KEKE-3310 file (N, C-alpha, C; in steps of 0.2 Angstrom, whole numbers, plus 5000, padded with zeros to 4 digits):
npx = (4955:4969:4978:4986:4992:4995:5002:5000:5005:5005:5020:5024:5018:5013:5003:5004:5010:5000:4989:4994:4997:4985:4979:4985:4988:4980:4980:4989:5000:5011:5016:5024:5029:5046:5049:5058:5063:5074:5082:5073:5073:5086:5091:5093:5104:5113:5115:5116:5124:5129:5119:5119:5108:5093:5081:5084:5091:5080:5072:5079:5079:5065:5062:5069:5062:5049:5050:5049:5036:5027:5028:5024:5010:5005:5006:4998:4983:4974:4974:4979:4977:4984:4980:4987:4986:4995:5003:5003:4999:5003:5008:5002:4989:4992:4996:4984:4976:4983:4981:4967:4965:4971:4961:4961:4955:4952:4956:4953:4961:4958:4956:4941:4941:4947:4938:4931:4942:4947:4936:4935:4944:4939:4927:4931:4935:4933:4930:4930:4940:4941:4950:4965:4961:4948:4952:4959:4949:4940:4949:4950:4937:4936:4945:4941:4928:4920:4913)
npy = (4951:4961:4967:4980:4981:4990:4988:4995:5002:4994:4986:4976:4963:4948:4951:4955:4944:4935:4940:4940:4926:4920:4925:4918:4913:4923:4937:4948:4961:4965:4978:4989:4997:4999:4986:4981:4987:4993:4996:5005:5015:5019:5022:5035:5041:5031:5032:5046:5052:5054:5060:5071:5075:5067:5070:5075:5064:5055:5062:5062:5048:5047:5055:5049:5037:5041:5043:5030:5026:5036:5034:5021:5021:5030:5023:5012:5001:4998:5002:4994:4996:4993:4994:4991:4983:4987:4998:5016:5021:5033:5035:5026:5031:5043:5038:5032:5044:5050:5042:5042:5056:5055:5048:5034:5017:5010:4998:4995:4987:4983:4982:4981:4989:5001:5008:5020:5030:5029:5033:5043:5039:5026:5030:5035:5024:5009:4997:4990:4979:4965:4955:4947:4938:4942:4953:4947:4939:4950:4955:4944:4943:4955:4954:4942:4942:4933:4924)
npz = (4913:4914:4928:4936:4952:4966:4982:4996:5012:5029:5034:5043:5044:5035:5025:5012:5005:5008:5000:4987:4986:4986:4975:4965:4948:4942:4931:4936:4939:4952:4963:4975:4990:4996:5007:5016:5031:5037:5025:5019:5028:5029:5016:5010:5017:5015:5001:4998:5008:5025:5039:5053:5060:5065:5059:5046:5041:5041:5032:5020:5016:5015:5004:4994:4994:4990:4976:4971:4977:4973:4959:4957:4962:4953:4941:4944:4942:4952:4969:4984:5001:5017:5033:5048:5064:5074:5072:5069:5054:5045:5033:5025:5025:5018:5006:5001:5000:4990:4979:4978:4975:4962:4956:4957:4959:4975:4987:5004:5017:5033:5051:5061:5072:5067:5060:5063:5064:5051:5043:5033:5023:5020:5015:5003:4996:4985:4991:5007:5016:5027:5028:5021:5012:5008:5001:4990:4985:4980:4970:4962:4957:4950:4940:4933:4933:4939:4953)
capx = (4957:4975:4978:4992:4990:5000:5001:5003:5003:5008:5025:5026:5015:5014:4997:5005:5011:4994:4985:4998:4997:4978:4978:4989:4984:4977:4984:4990:5006:5011:5021:5023:5035:5052:5047:5064:5062:5081:5084:5069:5075:5093:5093:5095:5110:5118:5116:5117:5128:5127:5116:5119:5101:5088:5075:5087:5092:5073:5070:5083:5076:5058:5063:5070:5056:5044:5050:5046:5029:5023:5028:5020:5003:5003:5005:4994:4976:4971:4978:4976:4981:4982:4981:4988:4983:5000:5007:4999:5001:5001:5010:4997:4983:4994:4995:4977:4974:4986:4977:4960:4966:4972:4955:4962:4951:4956:4953:4956:4961:4958:4952:4935:4943:4950:4933:4930:4948:4948:4930:4936:4948:4934:4922:4934:4937:4928:4929:4934:4940:4944:4955:4968:4957:4943:4955:4960:4942:4938:4953:4948:4931:4937:4949:4938:4920:4917:4913)
capy = (4957:4961:4973:4982:4982:4993:4986:5000:5001:4991:4982:4972:4957:4945:4952:4955:4938:4931:4942:4937:4919:4919:4928:4914:4912:4929:4942:4954:4964:4968:4982:4991:5001:4994:4983:4980:4993:4996:4999:5010:5020:5021:5022:5041:5042:5027:5034:5053:5054:5054:5066:5071:5076:5062:5073:5075:5057:5052:5066:5059:5042:5048:5058:5044:5032:5044:5042:5023:5026:5040:5031:5015:5023:5033:5018:5006:5002:4998:5003:4990:4999:4989:4998:4986:4984:4989:5004:5021:5021:5039:5035:5022:5036:5048:5034:5032:5050:5052:5037:5045:5062:5053:5044:5027:5013:5009:4993:4996:4982:4986:4979:4985:4995:5007:5010:5027:5034:5029:5034:5047:5035:5021:5033:5036:5017:5005:4992:4989:4972:4963:4950:4947:4933:4946:4957:4942:4938:4955:4956:4939:4945:4961:4952:4937:4943:4927:4924)
capz = (4913:4917:4932:4940:4959:4971:4988:5001:5019:5034:5032:5048:5043:5029:5022:5005:5003:5008:4995:4981:4985:4985:4968:4960:4942:4940:4927:4940:4940:4958:4965:4981:4993:4999:5013:5020:5035:5037:5019:5018:5033:5028:5009:5009:5020:5012:4994:4997:5013:5032:5042:5060:5063:5063:5054:5039:5040:5038:5026:5014:5014:5013:4998:4989:4994:4987:4969:4970:4979:4968:4952:4958:4963:4947:4936:4945:4941:4959:4975:4990:5006:5023:5040:5053:5071:5079:5071:5066:5047:5042:5026:5021:5023:5013:4999:4999:4998:4984:4975:4978:4971:4955:4953:4957:4964:4981:4992:5010:5022:5040:5057:5063:5077:5064:5056:5064:5062:5044:5039:5026:5019:5018:5010:4996:4994:4982:4995:5013:5017:5034:5028:5014:5008:5005:4996:4985:4981:4976:4964:4957:4954:4946:4934:4930:4933:4942:4960)
cpx = (4964:4975:4985:4990:4996:4998:5004:5001:5008:5013:5027:5023:5015:5007:4998:5006:5005:4990:4988:4997:4989:4975:4982:4985:4981:4982:4985:4998:5007:5017:5019:5029:5041:5049:5052:5065:5069:5083:5080:5071:5081:5095:5096:5102:5115:5120:5119:5122:5125:5124:5117:5112:5096:5083:5078:5088:5085:5071:5073:5080:5069:5058:5064:5065:5050:5044:5047:5038:5025:5022:5023:5012:5001:5002:5000:4986:4972:4976:4975:4980:4979:4984:4981:4985:4988:5002:5002:5003:4999:5003:5005:4991:4985:4994:4988:4974:4976:4982:4970:4961:4967:4966:4956:4957:4955:4952:4957:4956:4963:4954:4946:4937:4945:4944:4932:4936:4949:4941:4930:4939:4943:4929:4925:4936:4931:4926:4933:4934:4943:4950:4959:4965:4951:4946:4956:4954:4940:4942:4952:4942:4932:4940:4946:4931:4917:4918:4917)
cpy = (4957:4968:4974:4984:4984:4991:4990:4998:4997:4986:4977:4965:4954:4946:4952:4949:4934:4933:4939:4930:4917:4921:4924:4913:4918:4933:4948:4955:4967:4973:4985:4995:4996:4992:4981:4987:4996:4999:5005:5016:5023:5023:5029:5043:5037:5029:5042:5056:5055:5061:5066:5071:5071:5064:5073:5068:5054:5055:5063:5053:5043:5051:5053:5039:5035:5043:5035:5023:5030:5037:5025:5016:5026:5028:5012:5007:5002:4998:4998:4993:4995:4994:4992:4988:4988:4996:5009:5022:5027:5039:5031:5027:5041:5044:5034:5038:5052:5048:5040:5051:5060:5049:5036:5023:5011:5003:4994:4989:4984:4982:4983:4990:5001:5010:5018:5031:5034:5030:5038:5043:5029:5024:5034:5029:5014:5000:4992:4982:4971:4959:4950:4943:4937:4950:4953:4941:4943:4956:4950:4940:4950:4958:4946:4937:4937:4927:4918)
cpz = (4917:4921:4935:4947:4963:4978:4993:5008:5023:5031:5037:5048:5036:5024:5014:5002:5003:5002:4988:4980:4984:4978:4963:4954:4939:4936:4931:4941:4947:4959:4972:4984:4994:5006:5018:5024:5035:5031:5017:5022:5031:5021:5007:5011:5017:5005:4994:5003:5020:5034:5049:5063:5060:5058:5047:5037:5037:5032:5019:5011:5012:5006:4992:4988:4990:4979:4967:4971:4974:4961:4952:4958:4956:4941:4938:4943:4947:4964:4981:4996:5013:5029:5045:5060:5076:5079:5068:5059:5043:5035:5022:5020:5018:5006:4997:4997:4991:4978:4973:4973:4963:4952:4953:4961:4969:4985:4998:5014:5029:5045:5058:5068:5074:5060:5057:5062:5055:5040:5033:5021:5016:5014:5003:4993:4990:4986:5001:5015:5024:5034:5021:5009:5004:5000:4989:4981:4977:4970:4959:4954:4949:4939:4930:4929:4935:4950:4963)
residu = (MET:ARG:LEU:SER:VAL:TYR:LEU:ALA:GLY:GLU:ILE:HIS:THR:ASP:TRP:ARG:GLU:ALA:VAL:ILE:ALA:ALA:CYS:GLU:GLY:LEU:GLU:ILE:ASP:TRP:SER:GLY:PRO:VAL:THR:ASP:HIS:ALA:ALA:SER:ASP:ASP:CYS:GLY:VAL:GLU:ILE:LEU:GLY:ALA:GLU:GLU:ASP:LYS:PHE:TRP:HIS:ASP:ARG:LYS:GLY:ALA:SER:LEU:ASN:SER:ILE:ARG:ILE:ARG:THR:GLY:ILE:GLU:ARG:CYS:ASP:VAL:LEU:VAL:VAL:CYS:PHE:GLY:GLU:LYS:TYR:LYS:GLN:TRP:ASN:ALA:ALA:PHE:ASP:ALA:GLY:TYR:ALA:ALA:ALA:LEU:GLY:LYS:PRO:ILE:ILE:VAL:LEU:GLN:PRO:PRO:GLU:HIS:ASP:HIS:ALA:LEU:LYS:GLU:VAL:ASP:ALA:ALA:ALA:SER:ALA:VAL:ALA:ARG:THR:PRO:GLU:GLN:VAL:ALA:ARG:ALA:LEU:ARG:TYR:VAL:THR:THR:ALA:LYS:LEU)
# end
């Protein structure tokens, strides 16, 4: 089975690369947000013009990034969303909620210490994984029907 998987969430670690590497050989088309932090933050003012107020600077970037994010989530078969240990990922929670509203299957990747804070997100998910390897094994099972 071929899948389109959108990798949402935390951008400060290599979890995406770990999942993709562990899924080598599977029929998966990968997509996700812009993970170059500077490009993501500054795309709006680079393309649409400078802003003196940081709020509007960030708003322009978020508006442009939302085109990629919404389109990617709408087109995917499965959303994988990672909540990392260091930063609060409000955007990741929003992505998971949007995917849930669209009826998309969700695999959450999170450390155990986030279980209480993410209980509603986890309740909407098809699976909650602790490691990128568990995510890859889940995707391998879904695409091949083999353990």
